[in-house]
C-alpha atoms as an extended CHARMM CRD file, in Angstrom:
* protein
*
       225  EXT
         1         1  MET       CA             80.3600000000       89.6530000000       72.7480000000  PROA      1               0.0000000000
         2         2  SER       CA             83.2170000000       91.0380000000       75.0830000000  PROA      2               0.0000000000
         3         3  THR       CA             86.5940000000       91.8820000000       73.6830000000  PROA      3               0.0000000000
         4         4  THR       CA             88.1550000000       90.5180000000       76.7090000000  PROA      4               0.0000000000
         5         5  PRO       CA             88.4990000000       86.7610000000       75.4700000000  PROA      5               0.0000000000
         6         6  VAL       CA             90.1800000000       87.8630000000       72.3410000000  PROA      6               0.0000000000
         7         7  ARG       CA             92.6020000000       90.1410000000       74.4030000000  PROA      7               0.0000000000
         8         8  ALA       CA             93.5540000000       87.1280000000       76.5770000000  PROA      8               0.0000000000
         9         9  VAL       CA             94.0410000000       84.9300000000       73.6010000000  PROA      9               0.0000000000
        10        10  GLU       CA             96.1610000000       87.3460000000       71.9430000000  PROA      10              0.0000000000
        11        11  LEU       CA             98.2280000000       87.6250000000       75.1650000000  PROA      11              0.0000000000
        12        12  SER       CA             98.6020000000       83.9470000000       75.4670000000  PROA      12              0.0000000000
        13        13  ALA       CA             99.9550000000       83.7810000000       71.9130000000  PROA      13              0.0000000000
        14        14  LYS       CA            102.3990000000       86.4350000000       72.6860000000  PROA      14              0.0000000000
        15        15  PHE       CA            103.5730000000       84.3990000000       75.6760000000  PROA      15              0.0000000000
        16        16  ALA       CA            103.9980000000       81.4090000000       73.6990000000  PROA      16              0.0000000000
        17        17  TYR       CA            106.1950000000       83.2890000000       71.3130000000  PROA      17              0.0000000000
        18        18  ALA       CA            108.2410000000       84.8040000000       74.2840000000  PROA      18              0.0000000000
        19        19  HSD       CA            108.5890000000       81.3140000000       75.7630000000  PROA      19              0.0000000000
        20        20  SER       CA            109.9770000000       80.1140000000       72.3560000000  PROA      20              0.0000000000
        21        21  LEU       CA            112.5000000000       82.8740000000       72.2750000000  PROA      21              0.0000000000
        22        22  PHE       CA            114.2300000000       81.1210000000       75.3560000000  PROA      22              0.0000000000
        23        23  ARG       CA            114.3750000000       77.6390000000       74.2230000000  PROA      23              0.0000000000
        24        24  LYS       CA            117.6210000000       75.5400000000       74.3510000000  PROA      24              0.0000000000
        25        25  PRO       CA            120.1480000000       76.4520000000       71.6570000000  PROA      25              0.0000000000
        26        26  THR       CA            119.6010000000       73.5350000000       69.3570000000  PROA      26              0.0000000000
        27        27  PRO       CA            119.9070000000       73.7170000000       65.5370000000  PROA      27              0.0000000000
        28        28  GLU       CA            116.3370000000       73.6780000000       65.1580000000  PROA      28              0.0000000000
        29        29  GLN       CA            116.0020000000       76.5220000000       67.5150000000  PROA      29              0.0000000000
        30        30  HSD       CA            118.4030000000       78.7020000000       65.6020000000  PROA      30              0.0000000000
        31        31  ALA       CA            116.7770000000       78.0590000000       62.4410000000  PROA      31              0.0000000000
        32        32  TRP       CA            113.4670000000       79.0060000000       63.7070000000  PROA      32              0.0000000000
        33        33  LEU       CA            114.7660000000       82.2960000000       65.2310000000  PROA      33              0.0000000000
        34        34  LEU       CA            116.4630000000       83.4550000000       61.6750000000  PROA      34              0.0000000000
        35        35  SER       CA            112.9410000000       82.2470000000       59.9860000000  PROA      35              0.0000000000
        36        36  GLY       CA            110.8720000000       84.8420000000       58.5100000000  PROA      36              0.0000000000
        37        37  GLU       CA            107.9020000000       83.8990000000       60.8500000000  PROA      37              0.0000000000
        38        38  CYS       CA            109.9360000000       84.5110000000       64.0320000000  PROA      38              0.0000000000
        39        39  GLN       CA            111.4620000000       87.7750000000       62.6940000000  PROA      39              0.0000000000
        40        40  SER       CA            107.8050000000       89.0830000000       61.5860000000  PROA      40              0.0000000000
        41        41  ILE       CA            106.2180000000       88.5330000000       64.9350000000  PROA      41              0.0000000000
        42        42  TRP       CA            109.1220000000       89.9310000000       66.6180000000  PROA      42              0.0000000000
        43        43  SER       CA            108.9600000000       93.2180000000       64.5080000000  PROA      43              0.0000000000
        44        44  GLU       CA            105.2330000000       93.3300000000       65.3060000000  PROA      44              0.0000000000
        45        45  LEU       CA            105.5620000000       92.8640000000       69.1140000000  PROA      45              0.0000000000
        46        46  ALA       CA            108.7310000000       95.1630000000       69.0600000000  PROA      46              0.0000000000
        47        47  ALA       CA            106.7910000000       97.8390000000       67.4830000000  PROA      47              0.0000000000
        48        48  GLU       CA            104.1900000000       97.6960000000       70.3270000000  PROA      48              0.0000000000
        49        49  SER       CA            106.8460000000       98.0380000000       73.0740000000  PROA      49              0.0000000000
        50        50  GLU       CA            108.3040000000      101.2250000000       74.1770000000  PROA      50              0.0000000000
        51        51  ASP       CA            111.3010000000       99.2950000000       75.6780000000  PROA      51              0.0000000000
        52        52  CYS       CA            112.1800000000       97.2250000000       72.5670000000  PROA      52              0.0000000000
        53        53  SER       CA            112.3870000000       98.5330000000       68.9970000000  PROA      53              0.0000000000
        54        54  SER       CA            115.6410000000       97.0810000000       67.8150000000  PROA      54              0.0000000000
        55        55  PRO       CA            115.8640000000       94.0460000000       65.6610000000  PROA      55              0.0000000000
        56        56  LEU       CA            116.3610000000       90.4780000000       67.2340000000  PROA      56              0.0000000000
        57        57  ALA       CA            119.7560000000       90.1520000000       66.2680000000  PROA      57              0.0000000000
        58        58  VAL       CA            120.3730000000       86.3640000000       66.1660000000  PROA      58              0.0000000000
        59        59  PRO       CA            124.0950000000       85.3520000000       65.3700000000  PROA      59              0.0000000000
        60        60  ALA       CA            124.1570000000       84.0190000000       61.6510000000  PROA      60              0.0000000000
        61        61  ALA       CA            126.2660000000       80.6900000000       62.7030000000  PROA      61              0.0000000000
        62        62  CYS       CA            124.4390000000       78.2210000000       64.6830000000  PROA      62              0.0000000000
        63        63  GLU       CA            127.5500000000       77.0890000000       66.6420000000  PROA      63              0.0000000000
        64        64  ASP       CA            128.2020000000       80.9630000000       67.3920000000  PROA      64              0.0000000000
        65        65  PHE       CA            124.7290000000       81.1640000000       68.6250000000  PROA      65              0.0000000000
        66        66  ALA       CA            124.9610000000       78.1590000000       70.8890000000  PROA      66              0.0000000000
        67        67  GLU       CA            128.1920000000       79.2420000000       72.4160000000  PROA      67              0.0000000000
        68        68  ARG       CA            126.7130000000       82.8060000000       73.2320000000  PROA      68              0.0000000000
        69        69  TYR       CA            123.5350000000       81.4110000000       74.5220000000  PROA      69              0.0000000000
        70        70  ILE       CA            125.3280000000       79.1990000000       77.0850000000  PROA      70              0.0000000000
        71        71  ALA       CA            127.9790000000       81.9120000000       77.9520000000  PROA      71              0.0000000000
        72        72  THR       CA            124.9190000000       84.2420000000       78.7870000000  PROA      72              0.0000000000
        73        73  PHE       CA            122.3890000000       82.0300000000       80.3170000000  PROA      73              0.0000000000
        74        74  ASP       CA            123.8800000000       78.8550000000       81.7130000000  PROA      74              0.0000000000
        75        75  VAL       CA            127.6770000000       79.3210000000       82.4930000000  PROA      75              0.0000000000
        76        76  GLY       CA            129.6400000000       81.6260000000       84.6380000000  PROA      76              0.0000000000
        77        77  THR       CA            131.5610000000       82.3050000000       87.7640000000  PROA      77              0.0000000000
        78        78  PRO       CA            130.2450000000       82.5580000000       90.3040000000  PROA      78              0.0000000000
        79        79  ALA       CA            127.0560000000       82.5470000000       88.0450000000  PROA      79              0.0000000000
        80        80  PRO       CA            126.1280000000       83.0730000000       84.3830000000  PROA      80              0.0000000000
        81        81  PRO       CA            125.9570000000       86.9150000000       83.3200000000  PROA      81              0.0000000000
        82        82  VAL       CA            122.1410000000       86.4660000000       83.0320000000  PROA      82              0.0000000000
        83        83  PRO       CA            120.5590000000       83.5550000000       84.8930000000  PROA      83              0.0000000000
        84        84  LEU       CA            117.0930000000       82.9390000000       83.6670000000  PROA      84              0.0000000000
        85        85  ILE       CA            115.8970000000       81.9620000000       87.3250000000  PROA      85              0.0000000000
        86        86  GLU       CA            113.9660000000       83.9280000000       89.6650000000  PROA      86              0.0000000000
        87        87  SER       CA            115.7820000000       82.9730000000       92.7370000000  PROA      87              0.0000000000
        88        88  HSD       CA            119.0130000000       84.4160000000       91.5160000000  PROA      88              0.0000000000
        89        89  TYR       CA            117.4290000000       87.8940000000       91.6300000000  PROA      89              0.0000000000
        90        90  ASN       CA            114.8850000000       87.5720000000       94.6600000000  PROA      90              0.0000000000
        91        91  LYS       CA            117.2970000000       87.6240000000       97.7060000000  PROA      91              0.0000000000
        92        92  ARG       CA            114.2630000000       88.3100000000      100.0490000000  PROA      92              0.0000000000
        93        93  GLU       CA            113.1000000000       84.9770000000      100.5010000000  PROA      93              0.0000000000
        94        94  PRO       CA            114.6530000000       81.6360000000      100.7910000000  PROA      94              0.0000000000
        95        95  ILE       CA            115.1930000000       79.5960000000       97.6860000000  PROA      95              0.0000000000
        96        96  PRO       CA            113.1230000000       76.6850000000       98.8340000000  PROA      96              0.0000000000
        97        97  ARG       CA            110.1440000000       78.9570000000       99.3840000000  PROA      97              0.0000000000
        98        98  ILE       CA            110.4610000000       80.6070000000       95.9710000000  PROA      98              0.0000000000
        99        99  LEU       CA            110.4430000000       77.1280000000       94.2080000000  PROA      99              0.0000000000
       100       100  HSD       CA            107.5980000000       75.8890000000       96.3710000000  PROA      100             0.0000000000
       101       101  GLU       CA            105.4200000000       78.9570000000       95.6110000000  PROA      101             0.0000000000
       102       102  ASN       CA            105.9890000000       78.6540000000       91.8380000000  PROA      102             0.0000000000
       103       103  ILE       CA            105.0380000000       74.8220000000       92.0040000000  PROA      103             0.0000000000
       104       104  LEU       CA            101.9290000000       75.4720000000       94.0640000000  PROA      104             0.0000000000
       105       105  PHE       CA            100.6980000000       77.9660000000       91.4740000000  PROA      105             0.0000000000
       106       106  TYR       CA            101.4580000000       75.4560000000       88.6640000000  PROA      106             0.0000000000
       107       107  ARG       CA             99.5380000000       72.8470000000       90.4230000000  PROA      107             0.0000000000
       108       108  GLN       CA             96.6360000000       74.8950000000       91.3380000000  PROA      108             0.0000000000
       109       109  PHE       CA             96.0680000000       75.4360000000       87.6560000000  PROA      109             0.0000000000
       110       110  GLY       CA             96.5210000000       71.8790000000       86.4040000000  PROA      110             0.0000000000
       111       111  LEU       CA            100.1460000000       72.2490000000       85.2520000000  PROA      111             0.0000000000
       112       112  GLN       CA            102.7520000000       69.5390000000       86.5810000000  PROA      112             0.0000000000
       113       113  LEU       CA            106.7120000000       69.8180000000       86.4780000000  PROA      113             0.0000000000
       114       114  ARG       CA            108.5230000000       66.5520000000       85.7900000000  PROA      114             0.0000000000
       115       115  ASP       CA            110.5720000000       65.4370000000       88.7800000000  PROA      115             0.0000000000
       116       116  SER       CA            113.8330000000       66.2660000000       86.7810000000  PROA      116             0.0000000000
       117       117  ALA       CA            112.6780000000       70.0100000000       86.6840000000  PROA      117             0.0000000000
       118       118  LEU       CA            111.5490000000       70.6080000000       90.2960000000  PROA      118             0.0000000000
       119       119  GLU       CA            114.7700000000       72.1380000000       91.2030000000  PROA      119             0.0000000000
       120       120  ASN       CA            114.4460000000       74.8780000000       88.7310000000  PROA      120             0.0000000000
       121       121  ALA       CA            110.6850000000       75.6410000000       89.1070000000  PROA      121             0.0000000000
       122       122  ASP       CA            111.5210000000       79.2780000000       89.0350000000  PROA      122             0.0000000000
       123       123  HSD       CA            113.0410000000       79.1280000000       85.5110000000  PROA      123             0.0000000000
       124       124  LEU       CA            111.8300000000       81.6100000000       83.2090000000  PROA      124             0.0000000000
       125       125  ARG       CA            110.7520000000       78.9710000000       80.5840000000  PROA      125             0.0000000000
       126       126  HSD       CA            108.3550000000       77.4570000000       83.2970000000  PROA      126             0.0000000000
       127       127  GLN       CA            106.9470000000       80.8030000000       84.2740000000  PROA      127             0.0000000000
       128       128  LEU       CA            106.2400000000       81.7560000000       80.8500000000  PROA      128             0.0000000000
       129       129  GLU       CA            104.4230000000       78.7220000000       79.8300000000  PROA      129             0.0000000000
       130       130  PHE       CA            102.5400000000       78.9230000000       83.0340000000  PROA      130             0.0000000000
       131       131  THR       CA            101.2810000000       82.4310000000       82.1380000000  PROA      131             0.0000000000
       132       132  ARG       CA            100.5620000000       81.3850000000       78.6300000000  PROA      132             0.0000000000
       133       133  HSD       CA             98.3990000000       78.6970000000       80.0020000000  PROA      133             0.0000000000
       134       134  LEU       CA             96.5250000000       80.7620000000       82.5720000000  PROA      134             0.0000000000
       135       135  LEU       CA             95.7020000000       83.3880000000       79.8970000000  PROA      135             0.0000000000
       136       136  ALA       CA             94.2730000000       80.5490000000       77.6810000000  PROA      136             0.0000000000
       137       137  TYR       CA             92.3560000000       79.4170000000       80.6120000000  PROA      137             0.0000000000
       138       138  HSD       CA             91.0340000000       82.7320000000       81.2190000000  PROA      138             0.0000000000
       139       139  ALA       CA             89.9640000000       83.5140000000       77.6770000000  PROA      139             0.0000000000
       140       140  ARG       CA             87.8390000000       80.1550000000       77.7140000000  PROA      140             0.0000000000
       141       141  LEU       CA             86.2580000000       81.3200000000       81.0770000000  PROA      141             0.0000000000
       142       142  GLN       CA             85.4540000000       84.6500000000       79.7960000000  PROA      142             0.0000000000
       143       143  GLU       CA             83.5790000000       83.0770000000       76.8910000000  PROA      143             0.0000000000
       144       144  SER       CA             81.5680000000       80.7420000000       78.9710000000  PROA      144             0.0000000000
       145       145  ASP       CA             80.6760000000       83.4910000000       81.2950000000  PROA      145             0.0000000000
       146       146  THR       CA             81.8330000000       81.9560000000       84.6330000000  PROA      146             0.0000000000
       147       147  THR       CA             82.3800000000       85.2350000000       86.5100000000  PROA      147             0.0000000000
       148       148  ALA       CA             83.3220000000       83.8380000000       89.8980000000  PROA      148             0.0000000000
       149       149  VAL       CA             86.0360000000       81.3790000000       88.5620000000  PROA      149             0.0000000000
       150       150  SER       CA             87.0990000000       84.2480000000       86.0940000000  PROA      150             0.0000000000
       151       151  ARG       CA             87.6790000000       86.7250000000       89.0320000000  PROA      151             0.0000000000
       152       152  GLN       CA             89.8770000000       83.9300000000       90.4730000000  PROA      152             0.0000000000
       153       153  VAL       CA             92.0120000000       83.5310000000       87.7490000000  PROA      153             0.0000000000
       154       154  THR       CA             92.2550000000       87.2390000000       87.1060000000  PROA      154             0.0000000000
       155       155  HSD       CA             93.5490000000       87.4370000000       90.7250000000  PROA      155             0.0000000000
       156       156  ALA       CA             96.1010000000       84.6800000000       90.0910000000  PROA      156             0.0000000000
       157       157  LEU       CA             97.2190000000       86.3190000000       86.8510000000  PROA      157             0.0000000000
       158       158  ARG       CA             98.0910000000       89.4480000000       88.7260000000  PROA      158             0.0000000000
       159       159  ASP       CA             99.4570000000       87.8030000000       91.7380000000  PROA      159             0.0000000000
       160       160  PHE       CA            101.7750000000       85.3940000000       89.6460000000  PROA      160             0.0000000000
       161       161  VAL       CA            103.1960000000       88.0450000000       87.3270000000  PROA      161             0.0000000000
       162       162  THR       CA            103.6620000000       90.5010000000       89.9570000000  PROA      162             0.0000000000
       163       163  ARG       CA            105.4580000000       88.2470000000       92.2640000000  PROA      163             0.0000000000
       164       164  HSD       CA            107.3220000000       86.0490000000       89.9200000000  PROA      164             0.0000000000
       165       165  LEU       CA            108.1100000000       87.8650000000       86.8030000000  PROA      165             0.0000000000
       166       166  LEU       CA            108.0060000000       91.5820000000       87.3490000000  PROA      166             0.0000000000
       167       167  SER       CA            109.9700000000       91.0410000000       90.6400000000  PROA      167             0.0000000000
       168       168  TRP       CA            112.9750000000       90.0720000000       88.5910000000  PROA      168             0.0000000000
       169       169  LEU       CA            112.5950000000       90.4730000000       84.7390000000  PROA      169             0.0000000000
       170       170  PRO       CA            113.3660000000       94.1880000000       84.5480000000  PROA      170             0.0000000000
       171       171  GLU       CA            116.6000000000       93.3780000000       86.5070000000  PROA      171             0.0000000000
       172       172  ALA       CA            117.7970000000       90.8150000000       84.3050000000  PROA      172             0.0000000000
       173       173  ALA       CA            116.9960000000       92.9280000000       81.1780000000  PROA      173             0.0000000000
       174       174  VAL       CA            119.2820000000       95.5790000000       82.5050000000  PROA      174             0.0000000000
       175       175  GLY       CA            121.7690000000       92.8410000000       83.5500000000  PROA      175             0.0000000000
       176       176  ALA       CA            121.6940000000       91.6370000000       79.8700000000  PROA      176             0.0000000000
       177       177  ALA       CA            123.0590000000       94.6960000000       78.3810000000  PROA      177             0.0000000000
       178       178  GLY       CA            126.5690000000       93.6670000000       76.9680000000  PROA      178             0.0000000000
       179       179  ALA       CA            126.0570000000       90.0750000000       77.4820000000  PROA      179             0.0000000000
       180       180  PRO       CA            127.7790000000       87.6320000000       74.8230000000  PROA      180             0.0000000000
       181       181  LEU       CA            124.0910000000       87.1450000000       73.4340000000  PROA      181             0.0000000000
       182       182  PRO       CA            122.9500000000       90.4560000000       71.9550000000  PROA      182             0.0000000000
       183       183  MET       CA            119.3650000000       89.2340000000       71.5810000000  PROA      183             0.0000000000
       184       184  ALA       CA            119.3470000000       88.3460000000       75.5940000000  PROA      184             0.0000000000
       185       185  GLU       CA            118.5620000000       91.9340000000       76.5010000000  PROA      185             0.0000000000
       186       186  ARG       CA            116.0890000000       92.7480000000       73.5420000000  PROA      186             0.0000000000
       187       187  ALA       CA            114.1120000000       89.4340000000       74.4460000000  PROA      187             0.0000000000
       188       188  LEU       CA            113.9880000000       90.2000000000       78.0800000000  PROA      188             0.0000000000
       189       189  ARG       CA            112.6160000000       93.6120000000       77.5080000000  PROA      189             0.0000000000
       190       190  LEU       CA            110.1720000000       92.4440000000       75.1980000000  PROA      190             0.0000000000
       191       191  THR       CA            108.9630000000       89.7910000000       77.7080000000  PROA      191             0.0000000000
       192       192  THR       CA            109.0220000000       92.5020000000       80.5600000000  PROA      192             0.0000000000
       193       193  SER       CA            106.7440000000       94.5440000000       78.3610000000  PROA      193             0.0000000000
       194       194  LEU       CA            104.4050000000       91.5770000000       77.6820000000  PROA      194             0.0000000000
       195       195  THR       CA            104.3300000000       91.0520000000       81.4540000000  PROA      195             0.0000000000
       196       196  ARG       CA            103.1860000000       94.5030000000       82.1000000000  PROA      196             0.0000000000
       197       197  GLN       CA            100.2680000000       94.0750000000       79.3950000000  PROA      197             0.0000000000
       198       198  VAL       CA             99.0330000000       91.2400000000       81.6790000000  PROA      198             0.0000000000
       199       199  ILE       CA             98.7960000000       93.7550000000       84.5840000000  PROA      199             0.0000000000
       200       200  ALA       CA             96.8800000000       96.1630000000       82.4250000000  PROA      200             0.0000000000
       201       201  HSD       CA             94.6920000000       93.3230000000       81.0980000000  PROA      201             0.0000000000
       202       202  THR       CA             93.7610000000       92.0620000000       84.5900000000  PROA      202             0.0000000000
       203       203  ALA       CA             93.0930000000       95.7080000000       85.6940000000  PROA      203             0.0000000000
       204       204  CYS       CA             90.5070000000       95.9560000000       82.8790000000  PROA      204             0.0000000000
       205       205  ASN       CA             88.9590000000       92.6440000000       83.3190000000  PROA      205             0.0000000000
       206       206  GLU       CA             88.5760000000       93.4820000000       87.1570000000  PROA      206             0.0000000000
       207       207  GLU       CA             86.6630000000       96.5880000000       86.3300000000  PROA      207             0.0000000000
       208       208  ALA       CA             84.6290000000       94.7130000000       83.7440000000  PROA      208             0.0000000000
       209       209  LEU       CA             83.6940000000       92.0660000000       86.4410000000  PROA      209             0.0000000000
       210       210  ARG       CA             82.8610000000       94.7670000000       88.9260000000  PROA      210             0.0000000000
       211       211  SER       CA             80.5390000000       96.4300000000       86.4710000000  PROA      211             0.0000000000
       212       212  VAL       CA             78.7430000000       92.9190000000       85.4780000000  PROA      212             0.0000000000
       213       213  LEU       CA             78.2370000000       92.2420000000       89.4030000000  PROA      213             0.0000000000
       214       214  THR       CA             76.8650000000       95.6360000000       89.8420000000  PROA      214             0.0000000000
       215       215  ARG       CA             74.3400000000       95.3360000000       87.0660000000  PROA      215             0.0000000000
       216       216  ALA       CA             73.2470000000       91.7920000000       88.0130000000  PROA      216             0.0000000000
       217       217  PRO       CA             69.6940000000       91.7700000000       89.6510000000  PROA      217             0.0000000000
       218       218  LEU       CA             69.5520000000       90.5400000000       93.0520000000  PROA      218             0.0000000000
       219       219  ARG       CA             67.5600000000       87.0100000000       93.4150000000  PROA      219             0.0000000000
       220       220  GLU       CA             65.1930000000       86.1200000000       96.0570000000  PROA      220             0.0000000000
       221       221  THR       CA             66.3690000000       83.1150000000       97.9400000000  PROA      221             0.0000000000
       222       222  SER       CA             64.6800000000       80.8710000000      100.5270000000  PROA      222             0.0000000000
       223       223  SER       CA             66.1750000000       80.0560000000      103.9220000000  PROA      223             0.0000000000
       224       224  SER       CA             65.7390000000       77.2350000000      106.0220000000  PROA      224             0.0000000000
       225       225  LEU       CA             66.7830000000       78.9240000000      109.2420000000  PROA      225             0.0000000000
């Protein structure tokens, strides 16, 4: 059996974890960030990353965590120190085009945003959830050996993370240095590292698909011409 499905499943789980790092600052979220489960996964993933080897560093007090989270990601003049939206960093394209392209990607692969979320379709949480979803779908396709569809999903993964994650995450990570919430920079660096793993994964999978197609025997076909 190919190891590619396992790889995709593992990446999907990593993106689910990255998504969880940026959830809203509720007491439940604070408790989870301090939990042994969260800290253990962080240590494991950070050890794999060249860009992020530091502890997660979550404020001990829930109120302090919430205030720092809001002061880092949500509030500021003229903008928060580290907005978690692609259109803040991408000045090359109009905001409506960025939002529309994100929404089209989501819909193409079965994800639908609530109406209230359409105005921030380019938010990091949505983008990470979509990437997780696409990786899980990709793993299922690999297991069922649907080569043509798998190639389509491989291309979509590479295009999405290149255009809509790697286009701004590194800049956001740099901008998070010295932010009120210390874990912001570390979480963004880890997420950037995971995104680069997706690029490497799609490159390996594309090579595997080419190998399969090269080895596949030609079939005789009839023609009505």
